[in-house]
N, C-alpha and C positions, 0 to 999 in steps of 0.2 A: 296256459303254460306255467311252469313252476317258477316262482320268484326266487332269485338267488343273488347273493352279493359277492363281488370279487374285489379284493383289496390288494394293491401293490404299491410299494414305495417307488417303483420305477414310473417314468412318465410315458404317457401315450404318445407324446411328441418325440420321444427318443427312438432310435433304431431298434433297441431291444424291446421297447414297449410295443412297437408295431409287429416285430417278428415273433416275440415270445408271449405276448398277451393278447393283442387284438386278433392275431391270426387264428388263435384257438376260439376266441369268443364269437367270431363270425359264424363258425360252424355250430357252436353250442347254442347260439341264439335262436336256432330253429326250434328248440325244445324248451328253452329256459328264458324267462324274463329277467334279464341281467341288469343289475345296477353296478356300475364300475366306479371305484374310487382310486384315483392316482395322485401322485405327487410330482408336479411339473417343475422343472428347473426354470428360474427366472429368464435365463438367456433364450430358452425355447419359447416362452410365452411372449417374447417380443415380436415373434413372427405371427402377426395377426391372421395372415392367410392360412398358415399351418394349423392354427387353433380352429379356425372356421371349418377347414377341411376335415379335421379330426371329429369335430362336432357333427358335421354332416354325415360322415362315415358311420358314426355311432347311431345316428337317427335312422340311417338306412337299414340297420340290422336291429332296430328296436332296443338298443342299448342306452340306458340312462347314465350319462357320464357326469361325474362330479370330480373336480380336481382341486387340490390344495397346492400351495406353493412349497416347493422343496426348500428347506432351510439348512444352511450350512453354518450359520452363526446365531447365537454364541456357540462355540465349538462343543461344549459339554452339555449344554441345555437343549440345543436344537433337536437331537434325537428323541429326548423325552417329550418335548412339545409335539413333535410329529406323532409320537406314539399316542399321546392324549387325543390329538386330532383324529387319528385312525379309530381309536376306541369310541369317541363321541359320535363320529359320523356313522360308524357301524351300529352302535347302540340305537341311534335314532331311526335307522332304517329297519332294525330288527325288533325293536321293543314291543311292537303290536302283534308279533307272531306271524307276520306276513311272509318273512324270509324263511325258506326251508333249509338253506345251507349257506355257509360262508366259505368261500375259497380264498384262503390266505396265502399269498405268494411270498415266501421267505419268513424270517423270524419275527421282525417287528409287527407285520400284519397278523402273524399267528398269535403273538402276545395279546394284541387287541381283540382278536377273534376268541381267544381263550377266556378273556375277561367277560366278553359278551355272552359266551356260552355259560359261564358261571351264573350270570344274572337272568338270562332268558331261556337257556337250554337249547339254543340254536346250535346244531352240529356244525363242525368246521373241518375243513381239509387243511392239514399242515403240509403245504407244498414247499419242501425244504430248499430246493434249488441247489444248495451246496451246504457244506459244514461251516457255517458263518463264523462261529467263535474261533475256529482254527484258522480261518482265512484272515481274520482281524489280527491274530497273533503273528502270523507270518509277515503280514504287511506292516507290522510295527505299530499298529493302532491300539493294541490291547496287550497287557502283560499277563502271562499265565499265573494263576494264583491270586490275582488282584480281586478286589471287591467286585468290580464290573465283570470280570471273568466268571466269578462264582454266580453272579446274578444271571448271566447269559446261559450258563450251564444248567442252572435250576429251571430257567425258562425252557430250555431245550427238553429237559426231562418231563415237565408237566405237559408240554405241547405234544410230545411223543406219546405220552400216556393217555391224554384225554381227547386227542383228535379222533374224529370218526374214521378217518383214513389218513395215512401218511404217504406222501408221494416223494420218491427219491429219483434223482436223475440217473443214478448208476447202481449197478450191482455191487461195485466195490464199496460204496457208502453203506449199503444195507448190511454187508458183512461186518463192517466197522461198528455200526450201531448195535448189532446183535451182541457184539463183545462188550461194548461200553455200557449199554443199558438193557441187560437181559430181563430185568423185572418190569421195566416200563413198557417194553414192546413184546412181552411174552405172548399176549393175546391180541396184539395190534395187527390191523390189516395194513400191509405195506405194498404199494404198487410202484414199479419202476417204469417211468415214462421219460425217456431221454429227450434232450433238447431236439426239437423238430424244426424243419424248415419248410417253407412254402415251395415245394418242388415244381409248381407250375411257373414260378418266377425264377427260382434258382435252378436253371437247366442249362445244358450245353449250348454253346453258340452254334448258329446255323452256318457261320462262316468257317470254311476249312482252311484257316490260316495257322501258321506255326509261329508262336510267340516264345520268346525266351525272357519272360518277365516273371521274376520271383517276387511274390507278394506276401503281404501280411495285412489282415483286416482286424480292426478293433483297437482297444486301448493298450498302450505299452507302458503307461506311467502309473498303473494301478497299484503297483507294489508286488504283484504276483506274476508279472511277465518277466521272463529271463532275457532282458535286452542284450546282455553280453553274449548269450548264445546266438541271438539273431545277428548281432554285429559280426561275430566270427564267421557264421555261415555266409552272410552276404560278401564278406571280404574274401573268403575262400573261393566262392563262385566267381567273383569279379576277376581273380587271378587266373582261374581255369578257363573262363569263357569271356573273352574281350567284348563280345556282342551282348552279353547279358545286361538287363536293366532290372531295377528294383523299385517297387512301389509299396508305400504304406498308406492305407486308407484308414484314417483315424480322426476322432474329434479332439485328440490331444493337441497341445501346443506344438506346432511343427518344428520350431527352433529347438525346443527341448528334446524332441525325438531325434532330430538330426545330430544334436550334440552327443546324445547317448550312443547312436549307431555309427557315426562317422567322425570320430574324434580327430583323426589325422587328415580328414578331408579327401581320402583316397577314392571314395565312391563319387563324390562331387555331383555333377549333373546327371549321373546315372541313377541316382537315388531321388525319387519323387515322394513327397509327403503331402497329403491333402485330405480334406474332409469331403464327404459325399452325402447327398440327401438319401434318406432311407430307401426311397422308392427307386433310386438309381444304382444302389450298391451292386445288385446282381449284374448289371451291364458292365461295370468296371471289373468285377471279379472274373467275368468271362475272358477278359483280356490278359489274365495271368496264365502262366504255364504250370506253376506250382504254388501252393499255399503253405507258408511256414508258420508254426505255432509252437512256442516253447514256454512252459509254465513251471513255476516253483512246484516242488513235490512235497510229499509228506502227508500227514493226516488231513491237512487243509484242502488238498486237491482230490481226495478220494471221491468226493461228491460232485466234482465238476464235469460237465458235459459241454464243452465250448460250442457255442452256436456256430462259430466260424468253421468248425469241422463239418457240420451238416451242410452248410451252404457251399463250401468248397467241393465236397463230394457230389452235391447236387449238380454243380456246374461241370462235373467230370474232371475235376482237378485232383492230381495226387497230392499227398500231404507229407511234409517232413516235420516230425515232432519228437518230443522226448517221452520217456517212460514215466509211470507213476502218477498219471493224471486221469482219474476216473477210469473209464473203460476205453480210453482213446487208443492206447497201444494195442489192446486186445482186438479192437475193431480193425485197425490198420493191418495187423498181422493176419487176422482171420480172412479178410477179404483181399489181401495183397494189393492195397491201394496207396501205399506210401512207404516211407522209410523212418525207422526209429534211430535217433542219434544217441550214442552211449554217454557222451559228455561234451563239454564245450571246447575241447582242445582242437587245434588246427588239424591234427592227424585224424581225429574222430570225424570232423566235418568233411575232410577230404574223402574218407571212406564212405561216408553217407552220400556225398555228392556223386561218387562213382556208382553207388548202388542206385541212386536216383536216375542217373543217365541210362543205366541198363533197364530199369523199370519203365522209363518213358519210351524206350525203343519198342516196347510191346504194343502192337496195334490194338490189342484188346483192353488195354488199361482204361481208356475213357469209359468204355461200357461197364467194366467192373466197378469203377468209381460211382457211376450213376446207379447201378443196381444195389450197391451197398447203401447208398443214400435212401433209396426206395424201401429197402428192407428194414433199416434201422431208424431212419429219421423222417419218415413220411409224415407230413402234417395231418393227412387224413387219418393215419393210424393213431397218431397222438391224440387227435380230437376224439376219435372213437374210444380210446382208452379213458379219457376224462369223462366222456358221456357215460361210460359204464360205471365209473366211480360215483358220479352224480346220482345216477339212477339207483344204485345200491343204498346210498345214504337216504335218499328220499323215501325209498321203499321201507327201509328199516325204521324210519321216524314216523311213518303214518300209523 
């Protein structure tokens, strides 16, 4: 089997690490001898049983797992130290020429892979995931035109230019990149592989029950989730439907989320906020009737493909969302599996809720949602797409 290296700043112990890293690697491990480097958060490493299970799962698929501690402090030095750790670990694995390719998930791993490529010639995949510099600006963690912004922009350019293959989550991001960096990607191979979900897990419930639970899954405190939109939507639904309940499944601080969504306490006990183990999220998601997701827009979100969209549709749930986020609105409209809200006004939410009620009265809606998930977000299709990218790189480097 072909030795490969996969680097991600996400943790294998996180829900995202399980759904968007390990799920793919299980399939790819059939043909590739994978070394996985992750960065685990201290609070996750406390769970010794979870660490042991992750190690056992990796061993089952022949994946050699090495993890570093995710550092938050010191604030300005931690990312640079993590970058050095990525580079050094990747270099030590690659320096003897045994590794045939490096799969770098997002920008910092790509920077480390680029440096290793300069020293060893090992080809790398720049798996962008999103337009990270723009996301940092929108979330207030980076100032446009600053020294750090210029560094990240230059990093983006060289990784786009020198990667063996660039992987984007959305077609919208590819169009943006073609306009921004025409010289760097003139001859570059770009593949679009959207966020995928394990549709064997995220599938419709066998129980034929009717729930009126409006849910939201994932972080709300990241800086690019529109909490005011979600709050308005929940409050409009609460007035229209006295029986409706609301659930937030998140690892965020529950008290902070409640403060943001229910300032006046009108939702009260109808709103539940809790965390859930990664292996059980699909079970809780099936108890929802609709999944809500509202994200900031602009250049920062052109490259976003929310995992929660794939998982909701896989469970046959309709989605209510806003426009301007990657290919989300295009998918929802094309497959008629949800509602797009124009703005965060009460009136717009009332219109959207009415449209949602009409949509949910269609007995074919669950089937459409599931088929859309299978067509766009199948884990099998995503794994096959990555396998094709891997094989192209290995073949061209032999």
